[in-house]
C-alpha atoms as a printed R data frame, in Angstrom:
    type eleno elety resid chain resno       x       y       z
1   ATOM     1    CA   MET     A     1 -31.759  33.873 -24.805
2   ATOM     2    CA   LYS     A     2 -28.741  33.870 -26.744
3   ATOM     3    CA   ARG     A     3 -27.159  35.667 -24.145
4   ATOM     4    CA   GLY     A     4 -28.870  33.173 -21.125
5   ATOM     5    CA   MET     A     5 -27.075  30.056 -23.212
6   ATOM     6    CA   ILE     A     6 -23.968  32.281 -23.688
7   ATOM     7    CA   GLY     A     7 -23.531  33.183 -19.616
8   ATOM     8    CA   TYR     A     8 -24.658  29.844 -18.524
9   ATOM     9    CA   LEU     A     9 -22.215  28.099 -20.852
10  ATOM    10    CA   LEU     A    10 -19.571  30.373 -19.026
11  ATOM    11    CA   ALA     A    11 -20.083  29.533 -16.032
12  ATOM    12    CA   VAL     A    12 -20.288  26.036 -16.368
13  ATOM    13    CA   ALA     A    13 -16.940  25.646 -18.198
14  ATOM    14    CA   LEU     A    14 -15.107  27.921 -14.749
15  ATOM    15    CA   LEU     A    15 -16.742  24.885 -13.102
16  ATOM    16    CA   LEU     A    16 -16.025  22.565 -15.249
17  ATOM    17    CA   GLY     A    17 -12.376  24.849 -15.314
18  ATOM    18    CA   SER     A    18 -11.054  25.146 -11.375
19  ATOM    19    CA   GLY     A    19 -12.122  21.395 -10.343
20  ATOM    20    CA   ILE     A    20  -9.507  20.226 -13.255
21  ATOM    21    CA   ALA     A    21  -6.714  23.015 -11.421
22  ATOM    22    CA   GLY     A    22  -7.725  21.535  -8.443
23  ATOM    23    CA   ALA     A    23  -7.734  17.531  -8.750
24  ATOM    24    CA   VAL     A    24  -5.254  15.931  -6.770
25  ATOM    25    CA   THR     A    25  -3.515  13.029  -8.143
26  ATOM    26    CA   PRO     A    26  -4.216  10.115  -6.305
27  ATOM    27    CA   VAL     A    27  -1.382   8.087  -3.992
28  ATOM    28    CA   LEU     A    28  -1.386   5.082  -4.149
29  ATOM    29    CA   SER     A    29   0.012   2.934  -0.413
30  ATOM    30    CA   ASN     A    30   0.055   0.082   0.874
31  ATOM    31    CA   THR     A    31   1.099  -1.081   4.463
32  ATOM    32    CA   TYR     A    32   3.522  -3.929   5.148
33  ATOM    33    CA   SER     A    33   4.708  -5.544   8.032
34  ATOM    34    CA   ALA     A    34   8.125  -6.659   8.663
35  ATOM    35    CA   GLY     A    35   7.954  -7.673  11.956
36  ATOM    36    CA   THR     A    36  10.716  -7.884  14.826
37  ATOM    37    CA   LEU     A    37  13.914  -7.206  12.275
38  ATOM    38    CA   GLY     A    38  16.091 -10.305  12.860
39  ATOM    39    CA   ALA     A    39  19.803 -11.440  10.438
40  ATOM    40    CA   THR     A    40  17.626 -13.074   8.462
41  ATOM    41    CA   PRO     A    41  16.507  -9.842   5.557
42  ATOM    42    CA   TYR     A    42  13.106  -9.071   5.359
43  ATOM    43    CA   LEU     A    43  12.423  -8.367   1.449
44  ATOM    44    CA   ASN     A    44   9.175  -7.817  -0.277
45  ATOM    45    CA   ALA     A    45   8.944  -7.083  -3.975
46  ATOM    46    CA   PRO     A    46   5.621  -4.846  -5.094
47  ATOM    47    CA   SER     A    47   4.729  -3.916  -8.271
48  ATOM    48    CA   ILE     A    48   3.144  -1.261  -9.194
49  ATOM    49    CA   SER     A    49   1.558  -1.341 -12.439
50  ATOM    50    CA   GLY     A    50   0.529   1.895 -14.905
51  ATOM    51    CA   SER     A    51   2.265   5.217 -15.535
52  ATOM    52    CA   GLY     A    52   2.453   7.922 -13.594
53  ATOM    53    CA   VAL     A    53   0.717   6.495 -11.038
54  ATOM    54    CA   VAL     A    54   2.309   7.796  -7.300
55  ATOM    55    CA   PHE     A    55   2.845   5.352  -4.196
56  ATOM    56    CA   GLN     A    56   3.513   5.555  -1.180
57  ATOM    57    CA   ASP     A    57   4.711   2.338   1.062
58  ATOM    58    CA   THR     A    58   5.188   2.612   4.795
59  ATOM    59    CA   TYR     A    59   6.612  -0.309   6.078
60  ATOM    60    CA   ASN     A    60   6.327  -1.215   9.955
61  ATOM    61    CA   PHE     A    61   9.203  -2.761  11.667
62  ATOM    62    CA   THR     A    62  10.540  -3.290  15.303
63  ATOM    63    CA   VAL     A    63  14.531  -3.389  16.713
64  ATOM    64    CA   SER     A    64  15.089  -5.869  19.414
65  ATOM    65    CA   PRO     A    65  16.890  -4.941  22.538
66  ATOM    66    CA   GLY     A    66  19.278  -7.691  20.609
67  ATOM    67    CA   ALA     A    67  20.810  -5.420  17.572
68  ATOM    68    CA   THR     A    68  21.731  -2.403  17.670
69  ATOM    69    CA   PHE     A    69  22.579  -2.104  13.971
70  ATOM    70    CA   VAL     A    70  20.009  -1.667  11.108
71  ATOM    71    CA   SER     A    71  20.676  -2.023   7.565
72  ATOM    72    CA   GLU     A    72  17.553  -0.854   4.904
73  ATOM    73    CA   SER     A    73  18.300  -1.059   1.396
74  ATOM    74    CA   LEU     A    74  15.712   0.283  -1.707
75  ATOM    75    CA   SER     A    75  15.629  -1.445  -5.303
76  ATOM    76    CA   ASN     A    76  14.962   0.320  -8.381
77  ATOM    77    CA   ILE     A    77  13.551  -2.556 -10.975
78  ATOM    78    CA   ALA     A    78  13.783  -1.206 -14.214
79  ATOM    79    CA   LEU     A    79  12.871  -3.197 -17.625
80  ATOM    80    CA   PRO     A    80  13.565  -1.016 -20.263
81  ATOM    81    CA   GLY     A    81  10.425  -0.563 -22.378
82  ATOM    82    CA   PHE     A    82   8.385  -2.217 -19.856
83  ATOM    83    CA   TRP     A    83   8.587  -1.222 -15.910
84  ATOM    84    CA   ASN     A    84  10.609   1.887 -14.035
85  ATOM    85    CA   ASN     A    85   9.525   4.471 -10.841
86  ATOM    86    CA   SER     A    86  10.815   8.561 -10.292
87  ATOM    87    CA   SER     A    87  11.100   9.839  -7.763
88  ATOM    88    CA   LEU     A    88  12.152   6.635  -5.450
89  ATOM    89    CA   GLY     A    89  13.262   7.249  -2.508
90  ATOM    90    CA   MET     A    90  12.198   6.324   1.556
91  ATOM    91    CA   GLN     A    91  12.652   8.119   4.385
92  ATOM    92    CA   LEU     A    92  12.831   6.713   8.197
93  ATOM    93    CA   PHE     A    93  10.717   7.467  11.262
94  ATOM    94    CA   ASP     A    94  10.570   6.472  14.488
95  ATOM    95    CA   SER     A    95   7.434   5.243  16.863
96  ATOM    96    CA   ALA     A    96   7.432   9.727  17.558
97  ATOM    97    CA   ASN     A    97   6.850  10.494  14.095
98  ATOM    98    CA   THR     A    98  10.307  11.706  14.365
99  ATOM    99    CA   ALA     A    99  11.630  11.797  10.658
100 ATOM   100    CA   LEU     A   100  15.506  10.116  11.376
101 ATOM   101    CA   THR     A   101  16.567  10.198   7.407
102 ATOM   102    CA   GLY     A   102  15.498  12.497   4.761
103 ATOM   103    CA   SER     A   103  14.663  10.525   1.549
104 ATOM   104    CA   VAL     A   104  17.725   8.366   0.686
105 ATOM   105    CA   MET     A   105  17.920   5.105  -0.957
106 ATOM   106    CA   SER     A   106  19.709   2.268   1.833
107 ATOM   107    CA   PHE     A   107  20.446   3.113   5.633
108 ATOM   108    CA   TYR     A   108  23.086   1.623   7.419
109 ATOM   109    CA   GLY     A   109  23.039   2.829  11.771
110 ATOM   110    CA   PRO     A   110  22.757   2.036  14.738
111 ATOM   111    CA   LEU     A   111  18.450   2.131  16.203
112 ATOM   112    CA   SER     A   112  17.390   1.447  20.290
113 ATOM   113    CA   ALA     A   113  15.058  -0.976  20.382
114 ATOM   114    CA   GLY     A   114  12.083   0.104  19.541
115 ATOM   115    CA   SER     A   115   9.352   0.780  16.967
116 ATOM   116    CA   TYR     A   116   9.504   2.569  13.031
117 ATOM   117    CA   TYR     A   117   8.759   1.889   9.995
118 ATOM   118    CA   ALA     A   118   9.826   3.759   6.118
119 ATOM   119    CA   LYS     A   119   7.556   4.944   4.082
120 ATOM   120    CA   VAL     A   120   9.088   4.790  -0.064
121 ATOM   121    CA   SER     A   121   7.470   6.804  -1.960
122 ATOM   122    CA   GLY     A   122   8.206   7.009  -5.999
123 ATOM   123    CA   THR     A   123   6.124   7.855  -9.332
124 ATOM   124    CA   THR     A   124   5.934   4.667 -11.966
125 ATOM   125    CA   SER     A   125   7.397   5.963 -15.155
126 ATOM   126    CA   GLY     A   126   6.913   2.912 -17.534
127 ATOM   127    CA   PRO     A   127   4.161   2.324 -19.606
128 ATOM   128    CA   TYR     A   128   2.825  -1.010 -17.608
129 ATOM   129    CA   GLY     A   129   4.034   0.892 -14.573
130 ATOM   130    CA   GLY     A   130   7.297  -0.155 -11.807
131 ATOM   131    CA   ALA     A   131   8.097  -1.869  -9.265
132 ATOM   132    CA   TYR     A   132  11.320  -1.681  -6.651
133 ATOM   133    CA   ALA     A   133  12.633  -4.118  -4.222
134 ATOM   134    CA   PHE     A   134  12.807  -2.899  -0.528
135 ATOM   135    CA   SER     A   135  15.201  -5.326   2.314
136 ATOM   136    CA   ALA     A   136  15.793  -4.329   6.070
137 ATOM   137    CA   ALA     A   137  17.737  -6.919   8.558
138 ATOM   138    CA   ALA     A   138  18.687  -6.173  12.212
139 ATOM   139    CA   VAL     A   139  22.537  -6.852  12.655
140 ATOM   140    CA   PRO     A   140  24.045  -8.897  15.632
141 ATOM   141    CA   GLU     A   141  26.248  -6.562  18.382
142 ATOM   142    CA   ALA     A   142  29.856  -6.989  17.227
143 ATOM   143    CA   GLU     A   143  30.095  -8.313  21.342
144 ATOM   144    CA   THR     A   144  27.408 -11.451  19.627
145 ATOM   145    CA   TRP     A   145  30.019 -12.046  16.822
146 ATOM   146    CA   ALA     A   146  33.290 -11.934  19.190
147 ATOM   147    CA   MET     A   147  31.543 -14.268  21.183
148 ATOM   148    CA   MET     A   148  30.138 -16.622  18.447
149 ATOM   149    CA   LEU     A   149  34.451 -16.867  17.103
150 ATOM   150    CA   VAL     A   150  35.431 -17.516  20.025
151 ATOM   151    CA   GLY     A   151  32.976 -20.771  20.483
152 ATOM   152    CA   VAL     A   152  33.451 -21.357  17.312
153 ATOM   153    CA   GLY     A   153  38.106 -21.437  18.282
154 ATOM   154    CA   LEU     A   154  37.216 -23.846  21.323
155 ATOM   155    CA   VAL     A   155  34.640 -26.466  19.651
156 ATOM   156    CA   GLY     A   156  38.056 -25.906  16.421
157 ATOM   157    CA   PHE     A   157  40.146 -26.728  19.533
158 ATOM   158    CA   GLN     A   158  38.383 -29.409  21.176
159 ATOM   159    CA   LEU     A   159  38.427 -31.263  17.963
160 ATOM   160    CA   ARG     A   160  42.182 -31.219  17.437
161 ATOM   161    CA   ARG     A   161  42.718 -32.353  21.029
162 ATOM   162    CA   ARG     A   162  40.268 -35.219  20.285
163 ATOM   163    CA   GLY     A   163  41.682 -35.925  17.172
164 ATOM   164    CA   GLY     A   164  45.768 -36.001  18.271
165 ATOM   165    CA   ARG     A   165  44.232 -38.924  20.488
166 ATOM   166    CA   HIS     A   166  41.601 -41.379  18.727
167 ATOM   167    CA   GLY     A   167  43.597 -40.351  15.563
168 ATOM   168    CA   ARG     A   168  44.093 -42.366  12.238
169 ATOM   169    CA   LYS     A   169  46.780 -43.471  10.918
170 ATOM   170    CA   LEU     A   170  46.862 -42.279   7.556
171 ATOM   171    CA   SER     A   171  49.292 -45.349   4.902
């Protein structure tokens, strides 16, 4: 009877031990839609509760044909004694799931028109969790900036000419 009980306890301990050793840490994941990127930056600053939480968030966005450069940045929002993250990074992918970058904190570069997504991952290391800020914006082509400057110059020229004809005398 004693042997049977010892064998049973050993079997239960072995099963529990193998279950604990093979346990997988759950990953907290959210998906956000940044829409079509424009000159006004998309900004999101989520907070994650709990220390040691592994997270992987996805940001879907589209680049329009008028923008050739995209700027993305990631910042850790550290509040000593409360919030922090470790191993924080993001990776950029195209619509065919091809990685365009390694794990980075910022990206500035050319992207053709189309759909993309960024995966932000990390682990909270603050006693109350962690937070980060993600931003993305499209940068207009150089020709667009040049055309705008020419337009502003022409408006200034017209105002100066008009001011000479209808100018006021200062006393």
